[in-house]
All heavy atoms as an XYZ file, in Angstrom:
652
protein
N      -2.223     10.591    -10.988
C      -3.125      9.821    -10.156
C      -2.862      8.335    -10.389
O      -2.655      7.892    -11.505
C      -4.568     10.183    -10.481
C      -5.556      9.451     -9.603
S      -7.308      9.781     -9.943
C      -7.400     11.500     -9.622
N      -2.906      7.578     -9.342
C      -2.660      6.147     -9.407
C      -3.823      5.422    -10.084
O      -4.985      5.786     -9.908
C      -2.492      5.609     -7.991
O      -2.470      4.198     -8.002
N      -3.515      4.366    -10.840
C      -4.600      3.584    -11.444
C      -5.451      2.863    -10.405
O      -6.563      2.443    -10.695
C      -3.865      2.586    -12.342
C      -2.493      2.499    -11.781
C      -2.204      3.849    -11.176
N      -4.944      2.738     -9.189
C      -5.694      2.052     -8.141
C      -6.860      2.878     -7.620
O      -7.794      2.340     -7.036
C      -4.771      1.669     -6.984
C      -3.581      0.879     -7.414
C      -2.307      1.366     -7.206
C      -3.730     -0.341     -8.057
C      -1.198      0.647     -7.614
C      -2.629     -1.068     -8.471
C      -1.362     -0.575     -8.251
N      -6.820      4.177     -7.818
C      -7.891      5.049     -7.340
C      -9.214      4.627     -7.959
O     -10.223      4.486     -7.259
C      -7.574      6.530     -7.645
C      -8.768      7.417     -7.325
C      -6.352      6.986     -6.861
N      -9.228      4.402     -9.257
C     -10.455      3.977     -9.932
C     -10.952      2.630     -9.433
O     -12.153      2.433     -9.271
N     -10.031      1.712     -9.179
C     -10.423      0.403     -8.657
C     -11.065      0.540     -7.280
O     -12.109     -0.052     -7.010
C      -9.218     -0.529     -8.549
C      -8.767     -1.093     -9.868
C      -7.622     -2.052     -9.668
O      -6.629     -1.725     -9.030
N      -7.769     -3.240    -10.222
N     -10.434      1.304     -6.421
C     -10.959      1.464     -5.062
C     -12.291      2.199     -5.099
O     -13.264      1.774     -4.466
C      -9.932      2.193     -4.174
C      -8.741      1.265     -3.930
C     -10.563      2.641     -2.860
C      -7.574      1.909     -3.246
N     -12.365      3.286     -5.841
C     -13.618      4.034     -5.919
C     -14.732      3.207     -6.535
O     -15.904      3.407     -6.212
C     -13.414      5.329     -6.697
C     -12.597      6.344     -5.934
O     -12.395      6.209     -4.733
N     -12.125      7.352     -6.628
N     -14.390      2.278     -7.408
C     -15.397      1.423     -8.028
C     -16.095      0.484     -7.050
O     -17.196      0.014     -7.312
N     -15.468      0.214     -5.925
C     -16.064     -0.670     -4.923
C     -16.997      0.059     -3.967
O     -17.744     -0.554     -3.222
C     -14.971     -1.359     -4.096
C     -14.294     -2.479     -4.831
C     -13.015     -2.324     -5.326
C     -14.922     -3.697     -5.026
C     -12.380     -3.352     -5.997
C     -14.303     -4.733     -5.698
C     -13.028     -4.552     -6.182
O     -12.401     -5.564     -6.841
N     -16.915      1.371     -3.950
C     -17.653      2.154     -2.971
C     -18.593      3.141     -3.662
O     -18.286      3.651     -4.726
C     -16.688      2.943     -2.070
C     -15.781      2.078     -1.252
C     -14.514      1.761     -1.704
C     -16.209      1.572     -0.042
C     -13.669      0.957     -0.948
C     -15.378      0.762      0.718
C     -14.107      0.455      0.260
N     -19.714      3.437     -3.012
C     -20.610      4.483     -3.513
C     -20.219      5.843     -2.946
O     -20.641      6.863     -3.466
C     -22.080      4.183     -3.153
O     -22.192      4.035     -1.744
C     -22.550      2.912     -3.857
N     -19.429      5.821     -1.872
C     -18.881      7.034     -1.260
C     -17.393      6.792     -1.025
O     -16.935      5.655     -1.107
C     -19.586      7.337      0.057
C     -21.056      7.626     -0.105
C     -21.698      7.993      1.222
O     -21.068      7.980      2.258
N     -22.966      8.323      1.173
N     -16.634      7.825     -0.724
C     -15.205      7.608     -0.469
C     -15.004      6.574      0.649
O     -15.790      6.510      1.598
C     -14.702      8.985     -0.036
C     -15.676      9.952     -0.622
C     -17.001      9.243     -0.621
N     -13.964      5.763      0.540
C     -13.691      4.773      1.592
C     -13.512      5.448      2.945
O     -12.929      6.530      3.040
C     -12.383      4.122      1.137
C     -12.267      4.423     -0.311
C     -12.980      5.706     -0.537
N     -14.005      4.787      3.979
C     -13.910      5.362      5.321
C     -12.573      5.020      5.968
O     -11.754      4.273      5.418
C     -15.086      4.919      6.192
C     -15.147      3.407      6.393
O     -14.142      2.703      6.128
O     -16.199      2.926      6.829
N     -12.348      5.563      7.164
C     -11.078      5.355      7.871
C     -10.828      3.886      8.190
O      -9.681      3.441      8.188
C     -11.046      6.174      9.158
C     -10.848      7.655      8.891
O     -10.386      8.014      7.780
O     -11.155      8.460      9.784
N     -11.885      3.133      8.472
C     -11.698      1.714      8.770
C     -11.098      0.988      7.563
O     -10.202      0.158      7.720
C     -13.012      1.054      9.174
C     -12.834     -0.416      9.512
C     -14.113     -1.084      9.932
O     -15.164     -0.462      9.996
N     -14.044     -2.362     10.218
N     -11.584      1.299      6.373
C     -11.018      0.695      5.168
C      -9.527      1.009      5.071
O      -8.711      0.117      4.822
C     -11.732      1.204      3.913
C     -11.031      0.785      2.644
C     -11.232     -0.478      2.113
C     -10.151      1.653      2.001
C     -10.565     -0.879      0.959
C      -9.493      1.262      0.842
C      -9.699     -0.002      0.323
N      -9.158      2.261      5.269
C      -7.756      2.650      5.121
C      -6.879      2.053      6.214
O      -5.720      1.712      5.968
C      -7.614      4.167      5.067
C      -8.177      4.716      3.796
C      -9.209      5.591      3.661
C      -7.758      4.404      2.453
N      -9.449      5.839      2.331
C      -8.579      5.122      1.561
C      -6.770      3.576      1.923
C      -8.433      5.047      0.181
C      -6.628      3.498      0.545
C      -7.451      4.226     -0.304
N      -7.410      1.902      7.419
C      -6.626      1.248      8.480
C      -6.345     -0.205      8.113
O      -5.225     -0.693      8.282
C      -7.346      1.349      9.827
C      -7.267      2.733     10.449
C      -7.737      2.737     11.896
N      -9.098      2.273     12.057
C     -10.177      3.054     12.032
N     -10.046      4.348     11.837
N     -11.372      2.544     12.207
N      -7.363     -0.883      7.595
C      -7.155     -2.276      7.171
C      -6.210     -2.350      5.977
O      -5.347     -3.227      5.911
C      -8.492     -2.936      6.826
C      -9.368     -3.297      8.006
C     -10.735     -3.768      7.527
C      -8.696     -4.367      8.851
N      -6.361     -1.450      5.035
C      -5.483     -1.407      3.874
C      -4.025     -1.236      4.325
O      -3.124     -1.937      3.850
C      -5.900     -0.263      2.947
C      -5.087     -0.177      1.683
C      -5.461     -0.865      0.546
C      -3.932      0.604      1.636
C      -4.699     -0.789     -0.617
C      -3.174      0.685      0.485
C      -3.560     -0.013     -0.635
O      -2.806      0.055     -1.771
N      -3.798     -0.308      5.261
C      -2.440     -0.076      5.767
C      -1.922     -1.294      6.524
O      -0.745     -1.649      6.404
C      -2.414      1.169      6.663
N      -2.791     -1.942      7.293
C      -2.386     -3.152      8.012
C      -1.951     -4.229      7.025
O      -0.897     -4.850      7.189
C      -3.531     -3.665      8.882
C      -3.299     -5.014      9.556
C      -2.141     -4.946     10.537
C      -4.576     -5.498     10.228
N      -2.736     -4.472      5.992
C      -2.382     -5.478      4.992
C      -1.096     -5.103      4.269
O      -0.262     -5.967      3.987
C      -3.510     -5.672      3.987
C      -4.776     -6.229      4.580
C      -6.006     -5.882      4.052
C      -4.764     -7.091      5.676
C      -7.182     -6.382      4.587
C      -5.926     -7.588      6.219
C      -7.142     -7.232      5.667
O      -8.301     -7.728      6.191
N      -0.907     -3.827      3.984
C       0.324     -3.380      3.329
C       1.527     -3.632      4.249
O       2.571     -4.111      3.793
C       0.222     -1.907      2.953
N       1.379     -3.317      5.534
C       2.467     -3.539      6.491
C       2.764     -5.026      6.645
O       3.938     -5.432      6.708
C       2.114     -2.921      7.845
N       1.735     -5.842      6.698
C       1.939     -7.286      6.789
C       2.646     -7.802      5.544
O       3.481     -8.716      5.630
C       0.603     -7.991      7.001
C       0.005     -7.722      8.369
S      -1.701     -8.285      8.552
C      -1.555    -10.025      8.223
N       2.326     -7.223      4.405
C       2.973     -7.619      3.162
C       4.467     -7.303      3.188
O       5.280     -8.072      2.659
C       2.297     -6.934      1.977
C       2.859     -7.389      0.672
O       2.951     -8.585      0.398
N       3.247     -6.441     -0.160
N       4.835     -6.190      3.798
C       6.249     -5.829      3.911
C       7.008     -6.938      4.650
O       8.048     -7.423      4.193
C       6.415     -4.473      4.638
C       7.846     -4.246      5.071
C       5.927     -3.335      3.741
N       6.465     -7.345      5.777
C       7.133     -8.359      6.595
C       7.188     -9.701      5.874
O       8.241    -10.339      5.802
C       6.428     -8.490      7.960
C       6.586     -7.180      8.727
C       6.983     -9.663      8.761
C       5.675     -7.041      9.910
N       6.079    -10.124      5.307
C       6.068    -11.429      4.648
C       6.918    -11.440      3.382
O       7.519    -12.459      3.048
C       4.633    -11.866      4.338
O       4.027    -10.991      3.417
N       7.007    -10.313      2.696
C       7.852    -10.234      1.503
C       9.311    -10.445      1.861
O      10.041    -11.166      1.166
C       7.657     -8.881      0.786
O       6.321     -8.806      0.296
C       8.634     -8.711     -0.366
N       9.752     -9.828      2.941
C      11.136    -10.011      3.374
C      11.399    -11.474      3.702
O      12.367    -12.071      3.219
C      11.454     -9.115      4.590
C      11.445     -7.645      4.174
C      12.793     -9.498      5.218
C      11.498     -6.679      5.333
N      10.532    -12.069      4.508
C      10.734    -13.460      4.920
C      10.684    -14.412      3.730
O      11.557    -15.285      3.577
C       9.684    -13.848      5.958
N       9.683    -14.258      2.872
C       9.518    -15.173      1.746
C      10.676    -15.031      0.753
O      11.227    -16.034      0.285
C       8.187    -14.913      1.039
C       7.882    -15.955      0.021
C       7.155    -17.096      0.208
C       8.295    -15.967     -1.354
N       7.099    -17.813     -0.961
C       7.794    -17.142     -1.941
C       9.051    -15.103     -2.135
C       8.021    -17.470     -3.267
C       9.269    -15.429     -3.465
C       8.758    -16.601     -4.016
N      11.040    -13.800      0.448
C      12.091    -13.589     -0.548
C      13.431    -14.119     -0.049
O      14.173    -14.750     -0.811
C      12.203    -12.093     -0.915
O      10.924    -11.635     -1.364
C      13.214    -11.867     -2.019
N      13.736    -13.891      1.201
C      15.004    -14.426      1.743
C      15.023    -15.938      1.676
O      16.057    -16.536      1.379
C      15.206    -13.955      3.173
C      15.610    -12.495      3.255
C      15.988    -12.139      4.640
N      17.146    -12.957      4.990
C      18.139    -12.557      5.736
N      18.130    -11.344      6.218
N      19.144    -13.343      6.019
N      13.897    -16.562      1.940
C      13.837    -18.027      1.988
C      13.801    -18.661      0.597
O      14.476    -19.646      0.346
C      12.595    -18.465      2.775
C      12.394    -19.956      2.854
C      13.388    -20.638      3.770
O      13.877    -20.041      4.723
N      13.706    -21.885      3.485
N      13.000    -18.099     -0.316
C      12.706    -18.801     -1.566
C      13.224    -18.128     -2.836
O      13.243    -18.773     -3.888
C      11.193    -18.995     -1.700
C      10.621    -19.844     -0.612
C       9.872    -19.277      0.408
C      10.848    -21.215     -0.581
C       9.352    -20.054      1.428
C      10.340    -22.000      0.435
C       9.591    -21.410      1.430
O       9.083    -22.178      2.434
N      13.610    -16.870     -2.777
C      14.019    -16.169     -4.003
C      15.054    -15.099     -3.670
O      14.886    -13.932     -4.008
C      12.778    -15.559     -4.675
C      13.041    -15.103     -6.092
O      14.075    -15.475     -6.674
O      12.207    -14.345     -6.618
N      16.113    -15.502     -3.026
C      17.084    -14.541     -2.511
C      17.727    -13.689     -3.596
O      18.122    -12.553     -3.336
C      18.162    -15.253     -1.692
O      18.835    -16.216     -2.497
N      17.806    -14.182     -4.834
C      18.386    -13.373     -5.902
C      17.490    -12.187     -6.255
O      17.946    -11.236     -6.894
C      18.710    -14.196     -7.158
C      17.521    -14.736     -7.898
C      17.047    -16.091     -7.393
O      17.436    -16.544     -6.313
N      16.207    -16.745     -8.156
N      16.227    -12.197     -5.846
C      15.299    -11.092     -6.106
C      15.144    -10.163     -4.904
O      14.251     -9.319     -4.882
C      13.925    -11.642     -6.489
O      14.008    -12.361     -7.687
N      16.016    -10.316     -3.920
C      15.857     -9.556     -2.689
C      15.925     -8.050     -2.923
O      15.142     -7.294     -2.348
C      16.894     -9.994     -1.657
C      16.564     -9.564     -0.263
C      15.505    -10.142      0.419
C      17.292     -8.575      0.364
C      15.177     -9.754      1.698
C      16.978     -8.174      1.648
C      15.919     -8.760      2.318
N      16.832     -7.600     -3.788
C      16.918     -6.160     -4.066
C      15.638     -5.631     -4.710
O      15.181     -4.532     -4.393
C      18.119     -5.849     -4.956
C      19.436     -5.998     -4.219
O      19.441     -5.978     -2.970
O      20.468     -6.141     -4.907
N      15.039     -6.420     -5.608
C      13.759     -6.027     -6.216
C      12.660     -5.948     -5.161
O      11.836     -5.039     -5.177
C      13.348     -7.000     -7.313
C      14.269     -6.956     -8.524
O      14.905     -5.903     -8.759
O      14.353     -7.972     -9.221
N      12.657     -6.919     -4.251
C      11.660     -6.917     -3.181
C      11.825     -5.686     -2.295
O      10.837     -5.057     -1.905
C      11.766     -8.199     -2.359
N      13.060     -5.346     -1.982
C      13.300     -4.163     -1.167
C      12.833     -2.894     -1.873
O      12.309     -1.978     -1.230
C      14.778     -4.047     -0.796
C      15.296     -5.058      0.217
C      16.792     -4.854      0.449
C      14.526     -4.991      1.526
N      12.991     -2.841     -3.178
C      12.512     -1.670     -3.937
C      10.989     -1.573     -3.854
O      10.439     -0.478     -3.687
C      12.972     -1.757     -5.389
N      10.294     -2.710     -3.963
C       8.820     -2.699     -3.837
C       8.401     -2.301     -2.420
O       7.450     -1.546     -2.233
C       8.246     -4.066     -4.207
C       8.333     -4.369     -5.688
C       7.536     -5.602     -6.078
N       7.870     -6.785     -5.313
C       8.861     -7.630     -5.597
N       9.647     -7.411     -6.627
N       9.075     -8.690     -4.849
N       9.124     -2.795     -1.441
C       8.841     -2.424     -0.048
C       9.037     -0.927      0.152
O       8.222     -0.275      0.811
C       9.727     -3.246      0.911
C       9.251     -4.695      0.933
C       9.739     -2.636      2.306
C      10.207     -5.646      1.611
N      10.075     -0.390     -0.434
C      10.330      1.049     -0.313
C       9.161      1.849     -0.876
O       8.757      2.866     -0.298
C      11.633      1.408     -1.039
C      12.050      2.838     -0.859
C      12.396      3.182      0.578
O      12.862      2.347      1.359
N      12.159      4.407      0.953
N       8.581      1.393     -1.983
C       7.413      2.073     -2.549
C       6.225      2.037     -1.591
O       5.522      3.031     -1.423
C       7.023      1.441     -3.881
C       7.958      1.712     -5.054
C       7.517      0.899     -6.271
C       8.002      3.188     -5.373
N       6.005      0.892     -0.965
C       4.907      0.776      0.008
C       5.136      1.739      1.167
O       4.219      2.441      1.604
C       4.767     -0.671      0.506
C       4.290     -1.579     -0.624
C       3.808     -0.752      1.701
C       4.347     -3.063     -0.300
N       6.356      1.774      1.670
C       6.668      2.679      2.786
C       6.463      4.133      2.380
O       5.897      4.929      3.141
C       8.101      2.442      3.265
C       8.369      1.081      3.904
C       9.850      0.912      4.182
C       7.545      0.897      5.162
N       6.903      4.489      1.194
C       6.716      5.861      0.727
C       5.236      6.167      0.511
O       4.776      7.263      0.826
C       7.498      6.085     -0.560
C       8.986      6.110     -0.354
C       9.761      6.113     -1.657
O       9.203      5.950     -2.729
N      11.072      6.297     -1.556
N       4.482      5.189     -0.027
C       3.045      5.378     -0.244
C       2.329      5.767      1.038
O       1.350      6.502      1.012
C       2.394      4.101     -0.783
C       2.643      3.865     -2.250
O       3.124      4.788     -2.939
O       2.357      2.742     -2.713
N       2.790      5.241      2.156
C       2.138      5.481      3.449
C       2.950      6.407      4.342
O       2.707      6.454      5.549
C       1.876      4.152      4.157
C       0.818      3.346      3.493
N      -0.523      3.537      3.737
C       0.892      2.386      2.553
C      -1.224      2.713      2.985
N      -0.393      2.006      2.256
N       3.875      7.145      3.741
C       4.727      8.051      4.512
C       5.302      7.316      5.724
O       5.200      7.776      6.866
C       3.940      9.302      4.926
C       4.836     10.438      5.363
O       6.046     10.409      5.059
O       4.317     11.363      6.024
N       5.858      6.145      5.441
C       6.437      5.271      6.460
C       5.435      4.947      7.570
O       5.770      4.876      8.733
C       7.751      5.855      6.989
C       8.802      5.864      5.903
C       8.848      6.904      4.970
C       9.686      4.808      5.758
C       9.771      6.889      3.929
C      10.605      4.787      4.724
C      10.640      5.833      3.813
O      11.531      5.807      2.778
N       4.201      4.783      7.160
C       3.063      4.425      8.013
C       2.741      5.465      9.070
O       2.129      5.163     10.091
C       3.218      3.021      8.596
C       3.090      1.973      7.527
C       4.206      1.357      7.004
C       1.858      1.654      7.005
C       4.098      0.429      5.988
C       1.739      0.730      5.990
C       2.858      0.114      5.483
N       3.083      6.709      8.779
C       2.537      7.790      9.602
C       1.162      8.182      9.063
O       0.448      8.962      9.678
C       3.478      8.998      9.613
O       3.570      9.574      8.330
N       0.792      7.609      7.919
C      -0.529      7.822      7.316
C      -1.104      6.476      6.925
O      -0.412      5.648      6.344
C      -0.390      8.700      6.059
O      -1.615      8.781      5.372
N      -2.374      6.248      7.269
C      -2.995      4.990      6.859
C      -3.475      5.062      5.414
O      -3.501      4.059      4.719
C      -4.152      4.566      7.793
C      -3.625      4.228      9.180
C      -5.248      5.601      7.852
N      -3.837      6.249      4.973
C      -4.271      6.416      3.581
C      -3.031      6.649      2.733
O      -2.208      7.506      3.044
C      -5.217      7.611      3.450
C      -5.834      7.736      2.067
C      -6.631      9.017      1.877
C      -7.737      9.183      2.882
N      -8.551     10.394      2.601
N      -2.862      5.884      1.650
C      -1.670      6.083      0.818
C      -1.657      7.474      0.186
O      -2.706      8.048     -0.116
C      -1.781      4.985     -0.240
C      -3.201      4.567     -0.238
C      -3.748      4.855      1.116
N      -0.460      7.993     -0.001
C      -0.311      9.344     -0.538
C      -0.853      9.468     -1.956
O      -1.228     10.564     -2.372
C       1.158      9.764     -0.493
C       1.777      9.794      0.903
C       3.265     10.107      0.821
C       1.052     10.783      1.790
N      -0.936      8.362     -2.691
C      -1.434      8.420     -4.061
C      -2.955      8.546     -4.119
O      -3.492      8.845     -5.165
C      -0.966      7.240     -4.895
C      -1.175      5.884     -4.302
C      -0.208      5.098     -3.721
C      -2.389      5.132     -4.216
N      -0.754      3.924     -3.281
C      -2.108      3.916     -3.578
C      -3.698      5.370     -4.620
C      -3.060      2.939     -3.335
C      -4.662      4.408     -4.385
C      -4.336      3.212     -3.750
N      -3.646      8.322     -2.998
C      -5.108      8.452     -2.996
C      -5.451      9.911     -2.738
O      -5.101     10.475     -1.707
C      -5.769      7.562     -1.961
C      -7.256      7.481     -2.156
C      -7.801      6.599     -3.067
C      -8.113      8.327     -1.478
C      -9.168      6.555     -3.298
C      -9.470      8.281     -1.684
C      -9.992      7.390     -2.593
O     -11.344      7.348     -2.819
N      -6.144     10.537     -3.674
C      -6.424     11.987     -3.534
C      -7.448     12.282     -2.441
O      -8.299     11.448     -2.123
C      -6.979     12.374     -4.903
C      -7.601     11.121     -5.420
C      -6.754      9.990     -4.883
N      -7.339     13.480     -1.876
C      -8.409     13.950     -1.009
C      -9.671     14.071     -1.856
O      -9.590     14.300     -3.059
C      -8.055     15.313     -0.401
C      -6.960     15.197      0.642
O      -6.881     14.145      1.300
O      -6.187     16.152      0.780
N     -10.803     13.941     -1.250
C     -12.062     13.923     -1.995
C     -12.231     15.164     -2.889
O     -12.735     15.067     -3.981
C     -13.266     13.766     -1.062
C     -14.569     13.501     -1.771
C     -14.523     12.285     -2.692
O     -13.837     11.319     -2.439
N     -15.254     12.348     -3.787
N     -11.794     16.316     -2.427
C     -11.960     17.516     -3.235
C     -11.075     17.487     -4.470
O     -11.306     18.232     -5.422
C     -11.708     18.794     -2.418
C     -10.309     18.940     -1.890
C     -10.139     18.413     -0.498
O     -10.943     17.621      0.003
N      -9.089     18.824      0.178
N     -10.078     16.609     -4.514
C      -9.178     16.499     -5.669
C      -9.712     15.556     -6.737
O      -9.173     15.489     -7.825
C      -7.787     16.002     -5.231
C      -7.096     16.982     -4.318
O      -7.445     18.179     -4.349
O      -6.218     16.558     -3.566
N     -10.760     14.779     -6.409
C     -11.262     13.749     -7.327
C     -12.133     14.371     -8.390
O     -12.885     15.245     -8.207
C     -12.034     12.648     -6.561
C     -12.621     11.636     -7.524
C     -11.122     11.977     -5.566
């Protein structure tokens, strides 16, 4: 289980709703784009590291076919 599960659950009295996960996925997707642009411009020697982090984000969201990251358990798994 991801350490982020506890952080996210700590903010809510009930499991996060779909709106939260849609926004979370939007911010994650925006981060992918800005990471590419920023790293190419200001830290090109770290580009491979940035791509590895981006790959993790894409895998977390099943390449954004899912708004909820795969590391977040279904409620019955918690």
